[in-house]
C-alpha positions as CSV (number, residue, x, y, z in Angstrom):
1,M,0.0,0.0,0.0
2,A,2.8,2.4,0.9
3,N,4.4,2.0,-2.5
4,S,1.3,3.4,-4.3
5,I,1.2,6.6,-2.2
6,D,2.3,9.7,-4.1
7,Y,1.2,12.5,-1.7
8,L,1.0,13.1,2.0
9,V,-2.0,15.2,3.2
10,G,-2.1,16.8,6.6
11,V,-5.5,18.0,7.8
12,D,-5.9,20.3,10.9
13,G,-9.7,20.3,11.4
14,G,-10.7,23.0,13.9
15,G,-14.0,24.5,14.9
16,T,-13.4,27.7,12.9
17,K,-11.3,26.6,10.0
18,T,-9.8,23.6,8.3
19,L,-6.1,23.8,7.2
20,V,-4.7,21.3,4.7
21,R,-1.0,20.9,3.9
22,L,0.2,18.9,1.0
23,A,3.6,17.2,0.6
24,R,5.3,14.7,-1.6
25,A,5.4,11.2,-0.2
26,G,8.8,10.2,1.1
27,A,9.9,13.7,1.9
28,A,11.5,14.3,5.3
29,P,9.2,15.9,7.9
30,G,9.1,19.7,7.3
31,H,10.3,19.3,3.7
32,G,8.6,18.7,0.4
33,V,5.6,20.8,1.1
34,L,3.8,21.7,-2.1
35,A,0.9,23.9,-1.0
36,Q,-1.7,24.4,1.5
37,A,-5.3,25.6,1.7
38,A,-7.8,26.8,4.3
39,G,-11.5,26.0,4.4
40,P,-14.5,26.2,6.7
41,G,-14.4,24.5,10.1
42,S,-14.7,20.7,10.3
43,A,-15.1,20.0,14.0
44,L,-17.1,16.8,14.6
45,R,-19.7,18.6,16.7
46,N,-21.4,19.4,13.4
47,G,-21.4,15.8,12.1
48,A,-19.2,13.5,10.2
49,A,-20.7,14.2,6.8
50,A,-20.2,18.0,7.2
51,A,-16.7,17.4,8.4
52,W,-15.7,15.3,5.4
53,R,-17.3,17.7,3.0
54,A,-15.1,20.5,4.4
55,I,-12.0,18.4,4.4
56,E,-12.4,17.0,0.9
57,A,-13.1,20.5,-0.5
58,T,-10.1,21.9,1.2
59,I,-7.9,19.0,0.0
60,A,-9.0,19.8,-3.6
61,D,-8.1,23.5,-3.0
62,A,-4.7,22.5,-1.8
63,F,-4.0,20.5,-5.0
64,A,-5.3,23.4,-7.1
65,N,-3.0,25.8,-5.2
66,A,-0.1,23.5,-6.0
67,G,-1.1,23.5,-9.7
68,L,-1.8,19.8,-9.7
69,P,-4.8,17.7,-10.7
70,L,-6.6,16.0,-7.9
71,P,-5.2,12.4,-7.9
72,S,-7.1,9.2,-7.1
73,L,-7.8,8.6,-3.5
74,Q,-5.5,5.6,-3.4
75,Q,-2.5,7.9,-4.1
76,L,-3.1,9.9,-0.9
77,A,-2.0,9.2,2.6
78,V,-4.1,11.4,4.8
79,G,-3.4,12.4,8.4
80,V,-6.3,14.1,10.2
81,G,-6.2,15.9,13.5
82,I,-9.7,16.9,14.2
83,A,-11.6,18.6,17.1
84,G,-14.1,16.2,18.7
85,Y,-12.4,12.9,17.8
86,N,-12.0,12.2,21.6
87,V,-15.8,11.6,21.6
88,A,-16.2,7.9,20.8
89,Q,-19.5,8.2,18.9
90,W,-18.3,11.1,16.8
91,A,-15.0,9.3,16.1
92,S,-16.8,6.1,15.1
93,E,-19.1,8.0,12.7
94,F,-16.3,10.0,11.2
95,R,-14.1,7.0,10.6
96,A,-17.0,5.0,9.1
97,A,-17.7,7.8,6.6
98,A,-14.0,8.2,5.6
99,P,-13.2,8.2,1.8
100,A,-11.1,5.2,0.6
101,Y,-7.7,6.9,0.8
102,G,-4.6,4.8,0.3
103,A,-3.7,5.3,3.9
104,L,-5.5,7.2,6.7
105,E,-4.6,8.0,10.3
106,I,-6.9,10.1,12.5
107,A,-6.4,11.6,15.9
108,N,-7.8,14.4,18.0
109,D,-6.6,17.8,16.9
110,G,-4.7,18.3,20.2
111,V,-2.5,15.2,19.3
112,A,-1.7,16.7,15.9
113,T,-0.8,20.0,17.6
114,L,1.5,18.1,20.1
115,L,3.2,16.2,17.3
116,G,3.8,19.4,15.3
117,A,5.0,21.4,18.3
118,H,7.7,19.0,19.4
119,E,8.2,17.0,16.2
120,G,7.1,13.8,18.0
121,R,9.5,14.2,20.9
122,P,8.4,14.4,24.6
123,G,6.8,17.7,25.5
124,A,3.6,19.5,26.4
125,V,1.3,21.7,24.5
126,I,-1.7,23.8,25.2
127,A,-3.8,24.6,22.1
128,V,-6.0,27.7,22.4
129,G,-8.3,28.3,19.5
130,T,-12.1,27.9,19.2
131,G,-11.6,25.3,22.0
132,T,-8.7,24.4,24.3
133,I,-6.9,21.2,25.1
134,G,-3.7,20.4,26.8
135,I,-1.7,17.3,26.0
136,A,1.7,16.1,27.4
137,S,3.8,13.3,26.2
138,D,6.2,12.4,29.0
139,L,9.7,11.0,28.9
140,D,8.4,7.5,29.7
141,G,6.0,7.7,26.8
142,S,2.9,8.2,29.0
143,Q,0.4,10.8,27.9
144,R,-1.8,13.2,29.9
145,V,-4.8,15.2,28.7
146,V,-6.2,18.3,30.4
147,D,-9.6,19.9,29.3
148,G,-10.8,19.4,25.8
149,W,-14.2,18.7,27.3
150,G,-15.9,20.7,24.6
151,F,-18.4,23.5,24.4
152,P,-20.1,24.8,26.4
153,T,-19.0,23.2,29.7
154,G,-15.3,22.8,29.0
155,D,-12.5,24.3,26.8
156,D,-11.7,26.9,29.5
157,G,-9.8,29.9,28.2
158,S,-10.8,29.2,24.6
159,G,-12.2,31.5,22.0
160,A,-15.7,30.2,22.6
161,W,-15.2,30.5,26.3
162,M,-14.1,34.2,25.9
163,G,-16.9,34.9,23.5
164,M,-19.5,33.7,25.9
165,R,-18.2,35.9,28.6
166,A,-18.1,38.9,26.2
167,V,-21.7,38.3,25.2
168,H,-22.7,37.9,28.9
169,H,-21.0,41.3,29.6
170,A,-23.0,42.9,26.8
171,Q,-26.2,41.5,28.2
172,Q,-25.4,43.0,31.6
173,A,-24.5,46.3,30.0
174,L,-27.8,46.4,28.1
175,D,-29.6,45.8,31.4
176,G,-27.6,48.5,33.2
177,R,-25.9,46.0,35.4
178,A,-22.5,46.7,33.9
179,A,-20.7,49.7,32.3
180,R,-21.2,50.0,28.6
181,G,-17.9,50.4,26.8
182,P,-16.1,49.6,23.5
183,L,-16.4,45.8,24.0
184,T,-20.2,46.0,24.4
185,E,-20.5,48.2,21.3
186,A,-18.4,45.8,19.2
187,V,-20.3,42.7,20.4
188,L,-23.7,44.3,19.5
189,A,-22.4,45.5,16.1
190,L,-21.1,42.0,15.3
191,C,-24.4,40.3,16.3
192,R,-26.4,42.8,14.2
193,E,-24.0,42.3,11.2
194,E,-23.9,38.5,11.4
195,N,-27.7,38.3,11.7
196,A,-28.3,41.0,9.1
197,A,-30.6,42.6,11.7
198,D,-32.7,45.5,10.6
199,D,-31.6,48.8,12.1
200,A,-35.1,49.2,13.4
201,R,-34.7,46.2,15.6
202,S,-33.8,47.0,19.2
203,E,-30.4,46.0,20.5
204,R,-31.9,43.5,22.8
205,D,-33.9,41.8,20.0
206,A,-30.9,41.8,17.7
207,L,-28.8,40.1,20.4
208,L,-31.5,37.5,21.1
209,D,-31.8,36.7,17.4
210,W,-28.1,36.1,17.2
211,L,-28.1,34.0,20.3
212,S,-30.8,31.7,18.9
213,L,-28.4,30.6,16.2
214,A,-25.0,30.9,17.9
215,D,-22.7,27.9,18.1
216,Q,-19.2,27.4,19.3
217,A,-17.7,29.0,16.3
218,A,-19.9,32.0,16.6
219,F,-18.8,32.7,20.1
220,A,-15.2,32.2,19.1
221,R,-15.7,35.0,16.5
222,V,-16.8,37.3,19.3
223,A,-13.4,36.6,21.1
224,R,-11.7,38.6,18.3
225,Q,-13.5,41.6,19.7
226,V,-12.2,40.8,23.2
227,V,-8.6,40.8,21.9
228,A,-9.2,43.9,19.7
229,H,-10.5,46.0,22.6
230,A,-8.4,44.8,25.5
231,A,-6.2,47.9,25.5
232,G,-9.1,50.3,26.0
233,D,-11.8,48.2,27.7
234,A,-11.6,46.9,31.3
235,A,-14.1,44.1,30.6
236,A,-12.2,42.8,27.6
237,R,-9.0,43.0,29.5
238,G,-10.5,41.1,32.4
239,I,-11.7,38.3,30.1
240,L,-8.2,37.9,28.8
241,Q,-6.8,37.8,32.3
242,A,-9.3,35.2,33.3
243,A,-8.5,33.1,30.3
244,A,-4.8,33.3,31.0
245,A,-5.4,32.1,34.6
246,E,-7.2,29.1,33.1
247,I,-4.2,28.4,30.8
248,A,-1.9,28.5,33.9
249,L,-4.0,25.9,35.7
250,M,-3.8,23.7,32.6
251,A,-0.1,24.0,32.4
252,E,0.3,23.0,36.1
253,A,-1.9,20.0,35.7
254,L,-0.1,18.9,32.6
255,D,3.4,18.9,34.0
256,P,3.5,19.4,37.8
257,A,7.2,18.7,37.8
258,R,7.8,21.3,35.1
259,R,10.3,19.2,33.3
260,L,8.8,19.2,29.8
261,P,9.1,21.9,27.1
262,L,5.7,23.6,26.9
263,A,4.4,25.1,23.7
264,L,1.4,27.4,23.6
265,C,-0.3,27.1,20.2
266,G,-3.4,28.1,18.4
267,G,-5.0,31.2,17.1
268,L,-5.3,32.9,20.5
269,A,-1.9,31.9,21.9
270,A,-0.1,35.2,21.0
271,A,-2.9,37.3,22.4
272,L,-2.9,35.4,25.7
273,Q,0.9,35.3,26.3
274,P,1.2,38.9,27.7
275,Y,-1.4,38.1,30.4
276,L,0.4,35.0,31.7
277,D,2.4,35.0,34.8
278,A,6.1,35.8,34.1
279,R,7.3,32.4,35.4
280,L,5.0,30.6,33.1
281,R,6.0,32.8,30.1
282,Q,9.6,31.8,30.8
283,R,8.7,28.1,30.5
284,I,7.1,28.5,27.1
285,V,9.1,27.4,24.1
286,A,8.4,28.2,20.4
287,A,6.5,25.4,18.7
288,R,8.7,23.7,16.1
289,S,5.7,23.5,13.7
290,D,1.9,23.5,13.8
291,A,-0.9,21.0,13.8
292,A,-1.0,20.7,10.0
293,D,2.6,19.5,10.1
294,G,1.7,17.2,13.0
295,A,-1.1,15.8,10.8
296,L,1.5,15.2,8.0
297,L,3.4,13.1,10.6
298,L,0.2,11.2,11.1
299,A,-0.1,10.7,7.4
300,Q,3.5,9.5,7.2
301,R,2.9,7.0,10.0
302,A,-0.1,5.7,8.2
303,T,2.2,4.5,5.3
304,Q,4.5,2.6,7.6
C-alpha cells in the first residue's frame, strides 16, 4: 500500500477553519511541502458528513493551489487531527464515513498539535483556539490530557469561552448591570451584522436573534473583539486575564514537575501570552511546527 502513495496530506480540522497541507510522499518531515489551503471548520460537533465535505473540498483546493490535478484517493496518505475525535460516537461515525484513501490516520486535533510542536518528541502543548486542550507526552511515553471537554461546559480559556463571557457582559451592559464600553458596542455590532438585523430592531432583540443561532464557532468569533478592545476596555482585559489564569491551571496540571518543554499554540496563543504569569512565560518554548505538520506526521505514520 505504501508504494502506491504519491502524496501526504495533513489536515488540521478545527471549529473555525480547516487547514490542509500537501507534501510529496517520502519527503522528510518539514520538507517537500507543495501547497496548503484553508477552508471552513470541520469539528465533529457538526457531524461526520459535514466534516468530510469541508475536508475534501479543502484538499481539492490544496492541489489546485499546487497547480496539480486531484489524484485518485489511493494515491493519498491522509493524516487528520480533528476537534471532537475524543468523543467515541463522533469518532466512530467519522471513521466510518471516511473516503477510501490509500492510507489514513486520525487523531484528536490536540494530538496533531503536540506532534507538530515537538516533532514527535516528549513535551507538552496547550492549544488555544475555538476550543482548548492540553496534552503532554512524558519522557516515559505516557500521555496526559487536560480539558478538551468541549463547548459549552469545557474548553476553558478558549475563543468560545471568551466569546460567551463577552456576550454575557454585553447583556449585563444592556440591562444597566455593567458599564457599557467599546467591547459592548463591538459585540452588539457583530451580532447585528452577522444576523443581518434591521436597524429598526432593538439592540436586545438583535442580540436575542443572534443567540438563537449561535454555536461554538460564533462565540469564538466574538473573542476577536475581546482581543481587539483589551487595551481600552476593562471588561475585555478582564476576560483575557481570566483566560490566562485558566491556561496557567492547565499548564500546572499537565506537567506538575515542570520538566517538559511547553508550547502554547493556536490562534489565540499570541494574544494570551502577555497576560500569563512571568514564570509561566519563561517556560514556554516556540513550537517547532503547527498542527498541520503534525497531521503530516500522522499521514507519514499511516504509510509505515
